[in-house]
C-alpha positions as CSV (number, residue, x, y, z in Angstrom):
1,M,0.1,0.0,-0.3
2,I,1.5,3.3,-1.1
3,W,0.5,6.4,0.9
4,P,1.3,9.8,-1.0
5,R,2.2,12.4,1.9
6,P,2.3,16.0,0.5
7,T,3.6,19.0,2.5
8,C,0.2,19.5,4.0
9,H,0.1,16.0,5.2
10,Q,-3.3,15.0,3.6
11,H,-2.9,11.6,1.8
12,Q,-4.9,8.9,0.3
13,S,-3.9,5.6,-1.4
14,V,-4.6,5.4,-5.0
15,Y,-1.8,3.1,-6.5
16,Y,-1.7,0.0,-8.2
17,K,0.7,-2.4,-7.2
18,V,2.0,-5.8,-8.8
19,L,3.9,-8.7,-7.1
20,H,6.7,-10.3,-8.4
21,M,8.2,-13.5,-7.0
22,H,6.4,-13.1,-3.7
23,I,9.0,-10.6,-2.5
24,I,9.2,-7.5,-4.7
25,Y,6.5,-5.0,-5.3
26,E,6.6,-2.4,-7.9
27,T,4.4,0.6,-8.5
28,R,4.5,3.9,-10.6
29,L,4.3,7.0,-8.6
30,P,3.6,10.9,-9.8
31,D,6.7,12.6,-10.1
32,F,6.3,15.3,-7.2
33,D,9.6,16.6,-5.7
34,S,8.0,18.1,-2.7
35,W,6.1,14.7,-1.7
36,S,7.4,11.8,0.4
37,Y,5.7,8.4,0.6
38,Q,5.2,5.8,3.2
39,V,5.1,2.2,2.1
40,T,3.1,-0.2,4.1
41,L,2.7,-4.3,3.3
42,V,-0.9,-4.9,4.6
43,H,-1.4,-8.5,3.2
44,P,1.1,-11.0,1.6
45,S,-0.1,-13.1,-1.4
46,E,-0.3,-16.0,1.2
47,A,-3.3,-14.5,2.8
48,V,-5.4,-14.4,-0.5
49,T,-4.8,-18.2,-0.7
50,E,-6.0,-18.5,2.8
51,L,-9.0,-16.4,2.1
52,R,-9.9,-18.3,-1.0
53,R,-9.5,-21.6,1.0
54,L,-12.0,-20.2,3.6
55,N,-14.4,-19.3,1.0
56,T,-14.5,-22.5,-0.6
57,E,-14.5,-24.7,2.6
58,Q,-16.7,-22.2,4.8
59,P,-18.9,-20.0,2.5
60,D,-21.4,-19.8,5.2
61,R,-19.3,-18.3,8.3
62,M,-21.5,-15.5,8.1
63,C,-24.8,-16.5,9.8
64,F,-28.3,-15.5,8.9
65,V,-31.7,-16.7,10.2
66,S,-35.5,-15.9,9.5
67,Q,-38.2,-15.6,11.5
68,F,-41.6,-17.3,11.0
69,R,-45.0,-16.6,12.5
70,S,-48.6,-17.6,12.2
71,G,-50.8,-16.4,15.0
72,S,-49.1,-17.0,18.4
73,V,-46.7,-19.6,16.9
74,T,-43.2,-18.2,16.1
75,E,-40.1,-20.1,15.0
76,T,-36.5,-19.2,13.9
77,T,-34.4,-21.1,11.4
78,K,-31.1,-20.8,9.8
79,C,-30.9,-19.3,6.1
80,H,-28.1,-19.0,3.8
81,V,-27.4,-19.0,-0.1
82,C,-26.4,-22.7,0.3
83,L,-27.3,-24.8,3.4
84,R,-25.2,-27.7,4.6
85,P,-27.2,-31.0,4.1
86,T,-29.2,-32.4,6.9
87,Q,-32.4,-34.3,7.5
88,Q,-34.3,-31.0,8.0
89,P,-36.4,-30.1,5.0
90,V,-35.6,-26.8,3.4
91,C,-37.6,-23.6,2.0
92,N,-36.5,-22.7,-1.4
93,Y,-36.7,-18.7,-1.7
94,T,-34.6,-18.6,-4.9
95,D,-35.6,-15.7,-6.9
96,L,-37.5,-16.7,-9.9
97,Q,-36.4,-13.5,-12.2
98,T,-32.7,-13.1,-11.4
99,G,-32.1,-16.8,-10.1
100,E,-30.3,-15.6,-7.0
101,P,-30.5,-18.6,-4.3
102,W,-31.8,-18.2,-0.9
103,F,-32.6,-20.9,1.3
104,C,-34.0,-21.6,4.9
105,Y,-34.3,-24.5,7.0
106,K,-38.3,-25.2,7.3
107,P,-39.6,-24.5,10.8
108,K,-41.2,-27.6,12.5
109,N,-44.5,-26.3,13.0
110,L,-45.1,-23.5,10.2
111,S,-45.2,-23.3,6.5
112,C,-42.5,-21.7,4.3
113,D,-45.1,-19.0,3.6
114,A,-45.0,-17.7,7.3
115,R,-41.7,-16.1,6.9
116,I,-41.7,-12.6,8.2
117,L,-38.3,-11.3,8.9
118,H,-34.7,-11.6,7.8
119,L,-31.9,-11.1,10.5
120,R,-28.4,-11.5,10.9
121,A,-27.1,-14.0,13.5
122,G,-23.4,-13.1,13.9
123,Y,-20.6,-15.7,12.7
124,Q,-19.7,-19.1,13.1
125,Q,-17.0,-20.0,15.6
126,I,-13.9,-18.1,14.7
127,T,-10.6,-20.3,14.2
128,A,-7.2,-18.9,14.6
129,M,-6.7,-18.3,11.2
130,D,-10.0,-16.4,10.7
131,Q,-8.9,-13.9,13.5
132,L,-5.9,-13.0,11.3
133,F,-8.4,-11.3,8.9
134,Q,-10.4,-9.2,11.7
135,R,-10.0,-5.4,11.9
136,G,-7.3,-4.5,14.4
137,V,-5.5,-7.9,14.2
138,N,-4.2,-8.0,10.4
139,M,-6.8,-5.8,9.0
140,K,-6.0,-2.3,8.7
141,V,-2.8,-2.8,10.9
142,S,0.8,-2.6,9.5
143,I,2.6,-6.0,9.2
144,P,6.3,-5.0,10.1
145,A,9.0,-6.5,8.1
146,S,10.4,-9.8,9.9
147,G,13.9,-9.1,8.1
148,P,15.8,-6.3,6.3
149,A,13.4,-4.3,4.3
150,G,14.0,-1.0,2.1
151,V,12.5,0.8,-0.9
152,T,14.4,1.3,-4.0
153,V,13.6,4.3,-6.1
154,L,14.7,4.2,-9.7
155,P,15.1,7.2,-11.8
156,K,12.5,7.8,-14.7
157,K,13.8,6.1,-18.0
158,K,13.7,8.2,-20.9
159,D,13.9,5.4,-23.5
160,N,11.3,2.5,-23.4
161,S,9.3,4.2,-21.2
162,E,6.1,2.7,-22.7
163,E,7.6,-0.9,-22.3
164,S,8.8,-0.2,-18.8
165,S,5.3,1.1,-17.7
166,N,3.6,-2.0,-19.1
167,S,5.8,-4.4,-17.0
168,V,4.5,-2.7,-13.9
169,G,0.7,-2.3,-14.9
170,P,-1.7,0.3,-15.0
171,G,-0.5,3.3,-13.3
172,P,-2.5,5.8,-11.1
173,S,-5.1,8.0,-12.7
174,G,-5.0,10.4,-10.1
175,Y,-4.7,11.4,-6.4
176,Y,-6.6,13.3,-3.6
177,Y,-5.2,16.6,-2.4
178,Q,-6.9,18.9,0.0
179,G,-10.0,16.9,-0.3
180,V,-10.2,17.1,-4.0
181,W,-9.5,14.6,-6.8
182,R,-6.8,15.4,-9.1
183,A,-6.7,13.7,-12.3
184,L,-3.3,13.1,-13.9
185,D,-4.5,13.3,-17.7
186,D,-5.9,17.0,-16.9
187,T,-9.5,15.4,-17.1
188,T,-11.5,18.3,-15.7
189,V,-13.4,16.9,-12.6
190,H,-16.8,18.4,-11.7
191,Q,-17.0,19.1,-7.9
192,F,-19.9,17.8,-5.9
193,N,-19.4,19.3,-2.4
194,T,-21.6,22.3,-2.0
195,P,-25.4,22.5,-1.4
196,S,-25.6,24.7,-4.6
197,A,-23.6,22.5,-6.9
198,I,-25.5,19.5,-5.5
199,T,-29.0,21.2,-6.2
200,Q,-27.9,22.0,-9.8
201,C,-26.7,18.7,-10.6
202,L,-30.0,16.8,-9.1
203,K,-32.4,19.6,-10.5
204,G,-35.2,18.1,-12.6
205,K,-34.1,14.6,-12.0
206,V,-35.3,11.3,-10.2
207,V,-32.3,9.7,-8.6
208,H,-32.7,6.1,-7.5
209,L,-30.1,4.7,-5.0
210,Y,-29.7,1.0,-4.4
211,G,-27.2,-0.8,-2.3
212,D,-25.9,-1.2,1.1
213,S,-25.2,1.3,3.9
214,T,-22.4,3.0,1.9
215,I,-24.9,4.1,-1.0
216,R,-27.6,4.9,1.9
217,Q,-25.3,7.4,3.4
218,W,-25.4,9.3,0.1
219,F,-29.1,9.5,0.5
220,E,-28.6,10.7,4.2
221,Y,-26.1,13.2,3.0
222,F,-28.5,14.9,0.4
223,I,-31.0,15.2,3.0
224,A,-28.7,17.0,5.4
225,T,-27.1,19.1,2.6
226,V,-29.6,20.2,0.1
227,R,-32.2,22.8,1.2
228,D,-35.9,21.9,1.0
229,L,-34.9,18.4,0.1
230,K,-37.1,16.7,2.6
231,E,-37.9,12.8,3.4
232,F,-41.1,11.7,2.8
233,N,-42.1,9.5,5.6
234,L,-42.8,5.9,4.5
235,H,-42.7,4.4,7.9
236,S,-39.7,2.2,6.9
237,E,-37.3,0.3,9.1
238,K,-34.4,2.5,10.2
239,K,-31.3,1.9,7.8
240,V,-33.4,-0.6,5.6
241,G,-36.0,1.7,3.7
242,P,-37.2,2.2,1.3
243,F,-36.6,5.7,1.6
244,M,-37.7,8.9,-0.5
245,A,-36.9,12.6,-0.6
246,L,-38.6,15.3,-2.3
247,N,-37.8,19.1,-3.3
248,Y,-40.9,20.4,-5.2
249,E,-39.1,23.9,-6.0
250,N,-36.2,21.9,-8.0
251,N,-38.3,19.2,-9.2
252,I,-36.1,16.6,-7.4
253,M,-37.0,13.1,-6.3
254,V,-34.3,10.8,-4.6
255,T,-35.0,7.2,-3.3
256,Y,-33.0,4.4,-1.9
257,R,-33.6,0.8,-1.2
258,V,-31.3,-1.8,0.1
259,H,-30.0,-4.7,-1.9
260,G,-31.4,-8.5,-1.6
261,P,-30.0,-11.2,0.5
262,P,-27.4,-11.7,1.7
263,L,-27.9,-8.8,3.7
264,H,-26.2,-7.9,7.0
265,F,-28.7,-5.9,8.8
266,T,-30.2,-6.4,12.0
267,K,-33.6,-6.9,10.6
268,V,-35.6,-6.6,7.4
269,P,-39.0,-7.5,7.0
270,T,-39.4,-10.1,4.2
271,S,-41.5,-8.0,2.1
272,E,-39.0,-5.4,1.7
273,L,-36.7,-7.9,0.4
274,R,-36.1,-6.9,-3.2
275,Y,-33.2,-7.8,-5.6
276,I,-31.5,-4.6,-7.3
277,A,-31.7,-6.3,-10.7
278,N,-35.7,-6.9,-10.4
279,E,-35.7,-3.2,-9.1
280,L,-34.0,-1.6,-12.3
281,D,-36.3,-3.7,-14.4
282,N,-39.2,-1.7,-13.0
283,V,-37.7,1.6,-13.2
């Protein structure tokens, strides 16, 4: 991971890296004399191999359940994209349009149609290897070198520059400086960081936002930033949606809907479980 550090001490990683022979990393950097760089190894290639093994052997490490209810009877069973074979019958909730699979073990005393809630249920027992991929252990934590380590900076070659650059791979397309993206190919980047600029961009538009909490934060940012863009109360679950906001003066409508399962939210009514592909077909 390469962190450019300009004199103002604002920095962000934007650089591509290629691994050679498991020991040497190469990258191309913008030629700024006033910048220094911090080089950090976040994960070696062995970690990628281990992650692939875990995903193959234990694809259901993250646990989900569904709640079923009929009258005063309530049951909860385990659900996932793929369930381990048991003697227990299975409810098949595979989406007919997208083919996206989703299954739950059938409750003992209720039908599959009695499903009312999708819930997260934590993680399976974490092994010693799994712990290496947790935040604060190896994730987002610098890994110090176990032996001699150094960085070699080579001068820019005047000849065969194209051949040399191709051996390293795609270079950076730009960098962040003082909170603004600067493209290295002189592309004009339109800023979207003031209420007036956002309003002008959204004016006369209907914007549909689909996805997880990352894109939901855009919806929340619009509500907090754009004057008179007011959220219409749909009595939806917090953080789940659907949400809708309107600005009549500038003819703006913004909506948000969460993606379908697997969905790592605390509680989602099954009536609000939608796949984005199906939602796009209905726009």
